[in-house]
N, C-alpha and C positions, 0 to 999 in steps of 0.2 A: 676634532683632533683628539687622539687618545692622551690621557693624562695619568694613566696608571699602568699596571701590568697588562701585556697583550692577551687577547683572547686565545684560548686553546682551540685545537681542531674539534674537540668533542666538548659540548656543553656539560658542565658539572652541576647545574642547578639553575634555578630562576635568578634573574637579575636582582630581585628583591632580597635574596638571601646573601648577596655579596656585600660585605661591609663597605667597600669603596668601589662602586661600579666604574669600569674603565672608560665609558663613553657617554658622558652626560648629554651630548647633542643627540645621540641616538635615542636616549631615554625621553628627551623632550619630543622628538619626532613621533614617538608612538602614542602620544597623548592625543586622542581624536576630538576632544570636546573642550569647550570653554568651562573652566572650573570657577568656583567661588573666588579663588585668589586672582584669577584673571579679571573677574568683575570688579574686585576692589581696586586693582590697578587702573581699570578704565575710569572709575570714579575720580581717582587722584589725578591722572593724566588729563582727563577731561577738564577738571578744575583749572589746571595750569594752562590748558589751551584756551579756556574762556578769556582769561586776562591777557594772554598773548594776543588774541584777536581784538579785544577792547583797545589795547595799546596800538596795535597795528592800524586801526581805523580812526583813532582819536583825532589825529590832525585833520583828516578829511572833513570831519564834522565840526571842528573848530575853525576851519579856514574861512567860511563866510564872515564870522564875527571878527576874525583877525584882519580881514580885508578892510573892514570898517574901522576897527579900533587903531590899527597900526598903519592904515593907508597902503596895504600890500597890493601890488599889481598882480595880474594873472601870472606874469613871469615870476614874481616873488613867491606865489603859491607853488608854482612848478619847481622852483629851486629848493624850497624846504621839503617838498614831497620827494624830490630826487635825493636830498641829503639822507633821508631815512633809508633809501635803497643802497646808498654807498655803504652805510653801516651793515645792512643785511648781506651785501656781497661779501664783506670781510668776515662777518659772523658765520656765514655758511661755510666758507672754506676753512677758516681757522678752527671753528667749532668742530667741524667734521674731522679734521686732521687730529685735533687733540683727543677726540673720542676714540679714534683708532689706536692712539698711542697710550692713553691713560685710562680709558674706559668710558662707557656711555653714561653711567650714573653721575660721576662728579662733574662732567661737562654740562649735562642737562640741568642739574640742580644749580650749579654756579651761574648758568645763563639766566635762570629765573631771577636770582638775586640781582644780577646785573641789570636786566631790563626794568625790574621793579624800581631800582634806585634811580635810574635816569628818567623814568617816567615821572616819578615824584618831583625830581628837580625841574622837569619841563614845566610843571605847574607854576614855578617861580621865575620863569624866563622873563627878563625885562624887555626883550626886543627880538626881532627876527633872526639876527645873527646868532645870539645865544641859543635860541630855540633850534636853529638849524644844526648847531654842533651837538646839542643834546639829542636830537633825533637821530644823528649818526650813531651815537653811543647806544641809544635805546635799540635801534635797528640791529646793531651787532648782537645784543643779547637775545632779541626776539628770534632771529633766524637761526642762531646757534641752537636754541632750545627746540625750535620746530623740527629742524633737520635731524637732530639726535633723537628726539622723541619718536619720530616715525621709524628710524632705524631700530630703536629698542623694541618697538612693537613687532616689527617684522621678524626679529630674532627670538622673541619670547612667546609668541602666540602660535597656536596650531595652524599649519599651512592652509587647511581647508576653511579657516575662519579669519585669517589675518586681513583679507581685503575688507570684509564687512565691518570688522572692528576698527580698522583704520578709518573707515567711513563713519562709524558711530562716534569715534573720538572727535573727528572733525565736526560732526553735527553738534556734539556737546560744546565744543570750543566755539563754534559759530554762533552760539547763543550770545557770545560777546559782541557780535556785530549789532544786533538790535539793542543790546544793553548800551553800547556806546551811542547809538543813534538816539535812543529815547532819553538817555542822560543829557545829551546835547540839546534835544528838543525841550527838556525841562529847564535846564540851567542857562543856556545861552541867551534866551530872551530876558533874563533877569537884569541884565545890564552889563556895563564894561567890566571885564575881568572875570565874569562868571564862567567863561570857557575853561578856566584853569582847573575846575573841578573834574573835567573829563579826564585829565591826566592823573589826577589823584586816584580816581577809580581804577585806572590801569595799573597803578602800583600795588594794588591789593593782591596780585599774584604771589607776593612774597609769603603769604600765609600758606599756600600750597607748597612752596619751597621748603618751609620749615617742616611740614608733615612728611615730604618726600625724604628728607634727611633721615627720618626714623623708619620708614616703611618700604621705600623703593629699593629693590635689589639690583645688583649689577647684572648685565646680560650674561647668562650662562654660556651662550655661544661665543661671546667675545672672550670670556675667561678661558674656555677650552681652546679656542684658536690661538690664543697667546701663550699656551702651554702652562698656564697657572693652575696648580692643583686646587680643587675646590675645598673650601674650609667647611667646618661642621655645619655652619648655618646654611651654606649653599647646598650641601648634600641634603640637609633637612628640607630645604625648599623643594628640591626635585621630588623627594619622597612624598612630600605633602601634595604636590600637583598630581602625582601618580595615584595617590590614595583618593583624592577628590574626584579624579576621573573615573576610578573604579566605582565609587559610590554613585556617580551620575549615570554611568552606563549599566551598572549592575552586572558587569562581566570583568574577567581578568583582561589585562592589557596584553597586546601581542608582544612577543619577545623583541627587544630592541635590535635593530639591524645595523651593525657597525660596518662602516665602509672606510676605505683608505682615505685619509684626510686630504683635502685639497692643499697643495703646497702654497706657502706664502711667497709672494714675489715682492718686487720693489715698487715704489711710487711710479716709476717709469712705465709700468704695465698699463697704466691708464692711457698711455699715449701710443700704444701699438696693438695690433691684432684685433681680436673680437672685442676686447675691452675698450679700445679706442673708439670703435664703432658705437658701442653702447654709451660711452661718454658723450660723443657728438650728438647722438639722437636724443638722449635725455636732456642735454644742455639746450639744444634747439627747441625742444618741446617746452622747456621752462621759459625760454626767451619769449616765445609766442604767447604762452600762458600769461606772463606778467604784462606784456604789452596790451593784451586784450582785457584781462581781468582787472588789473589795477588801473589801467587806463580808463576803464568804465567806473569802477567803484570809487576811486580816489577823486574823480572829477565831476561826478554827477551832482553833488550839492552846489558846486560853484557854477557849473554850466547851466543848471536850471535857473539860477539867479540871472545869468546872462540871457536866458530866453524870456525874461520878463517877470518871473515869479519873485515874490518877496522872499527874504531869508527864512521867515517862519514857514511859508508855503513849501520852499525847497526842502527844509528839514522834515516837514511832514511827509512829503513824497518819499524822501530817502529813508525815513523811518519805516514806512510801509514796505519799501523794496528790501530793506535789511531783514525783514521777517523771512524772506525767501531763502536765506542762507541755510537755516536748519533743515527744512524739508528737502532742500537741494542735496545736502550731504546724505540724508537718510534715504533719498531716492536711489543712491548707489548701492545700498545694502542688498536688495534682492537680485542685482545683476552682476555685481563686481566679482563674485566668486563663481558665477555660473557661465559667463561669457568671457572671451578674451578681452583683457583690459584695452588693448589697442583698438579693437573694433568698437567697444563701448565709447571710447574717447572720440572716434571719428563721427559717430552718429550724434553725439552731444554737441560737438563743435559746429556741425552744420546747422543744428537748431539755434545755437547761440548766435551765429553769424546773421541768420535771417532776422532774429528778434532784435539784435542791435541796430540793424538797418531801419527796422520799423520804428524803434524807439527814437532814433535820431531824426527821422524824416517826417513823422506824423506828430504835429504839435497840437495834441488834444489831451486833456487830463486823463481820460479813460485809457487812451492808447499808451500814455506814459506809464500808467500803473500796470496794465496788463502785460505789455511788451517788456517793460523793465523788470517786473516780477519774474516773468518767464526766463529772461536772459540771466538774471542773477541766480535763479534756482538751478538752471542747467550748468551754469559756470561752476557752481559749487559741487555738483555731481562730478564734473570733469576734474576738479581739483582733487577730490577724494580718490578718484581712480588713478590719476597721474602720480600723486604722492605715494600711493601704494606701490605702483610700478617702479618708481625710482629707488625705493628702499629695497627692492628685490634684485636688481640686475647687476650689481657690482660684487666683486669678490669680498668675502667677509673682512679680510685684513685691510681692505681699501674702501669698505662700504661707507664709512663716515665721510672720507675725503671725496669719493666719487659722487655721493649724494650732494656733498657741499659744493663741488664744482658745478654740478648741474643746477642746483638751486641758486648758487652764486651767480652763474651766468644770467639767470633770469633776473636776479636783483640788479645786476649791473645794467641789463637792458632797461630796467625800471628807472635808472638814473636818467637815461636818454629819453625814455618814454614820457616822463613827466614834462620834460622840455619840449618834446615833439608835439604833444597835445596842445601846449600853449602856442607853439609856432603855427601849427595847422589851423587852429581857431583864429589866430590873429591874421593869418595870411589868406586863408581860403574859406573860412566860415565853419559853421556848426556841422553841415552835412559832411564835409571832408573828414572831420574827427570821427564820425561814426562809421564811415566807409573804411577808414583805416583800422578801426577796432574790429570790424567784421572780417576784414582780410586776415588780420593777425589770428583771430579765432579759427578761421578755416585752415590756415597753414599749420596750426597745431594739430588738428585732426589728420591732415594729410601726412605729416611727418611720422606720426605714430602708426598710422595704417600701413604705410609703405615700408618703414624701416624698424618698427618696434619689435621687441622680443616677445616670445610667448612665455608668460609667467604664471598664469592663473592655475592655482592648486598644484604647483610644483614645489618640491623641496628646494630650499635656497642653494644647497650644495649641488643639486642637479642643474639648476640654472647656471651656476658658476662654471660647471664643467662643459656646458654646451658650446 
């Protein structure tokens, strides 16, 4: 959206010579490479993502010790797991809507402080009811941060690279999964109450929030779309990105191509026409992702104990499986910007479904490690691809809310998913759980292949107009 005087029919000089360039979005779009500034943002956002993932997985690794210390049943574990998803459902929608209205930056940073605070308080929970409430509040901050962070990256990174850098960010963040697993493996066996340190580690994300207050800018696209004139600092930021791009390429940048802005609509736009279709597809994909992904990762430590392994053996297995998270996200980088995202997701989910079945049906330590590692790795590749897709398909003025509804639908499904796994295991046994997880993974791939949008290497504005 233009925020200054309109272009004339005849150019009067280069954009660089204009004191206040009229179209900051067009200037961003002509930057073809990742600059040093982008790389600094990756480091900061990756740090925030690490502790997001530590906190997200902390209860799963504490659950076996809590079952022993507090006498929790399988149903009790499912209830606390579901409580976290209630918070994530609220955080996805509220955080997304607030980011559309007040900006990506304040919501992202505020969410970091929120989840860090309630993670720390979780370490002092006296019983399951208190912990359940705190997991609701922690989940609210976690999902608000994740959703807005992905939207911010989609708006501030070059279109030819945004997919692989979403994947890279997720890979950095996923280091938090083995961190949580190995912290649990180290501290849980120390004795009663040692599990509380897992939540203390999750609260360290507040350090990144403090740094973000100083160095993370607002999304330029959001500012332009809201009609806010850029201040001197934001003008200087765009100029710096342009200069860094020139230095990297050794050539002058192409002239910015200004186009008629996409009009702003109402929230009701999400419920009609092409946008409704995108909302339904993205939401269904997130539902099946959460049912399969978190149904697996959240329950593996507990279900391995139910298969006859000790708590220490279960944590050792899951610590090894957790290592798959980082290479899984990195595996997306060579393909996510080369092939259509929906096709990549279909192939991945077929592989995941097969590996989940093998993991659940073959009770041998080698099979558990090999199949579990493969399933966890390809799941994370799919997560990186789907998260990139969701941050691309909604109109800019509704991107936070649309992404929030899609992610929130998945988190709401996670509330039922935690209870469903417990019910399936109690009623039908272990095999039924893994058949259910495999079917959910396959349905994710089919939904995306049949109904997903084409988004790879397209301008966000072009996707919006389609």
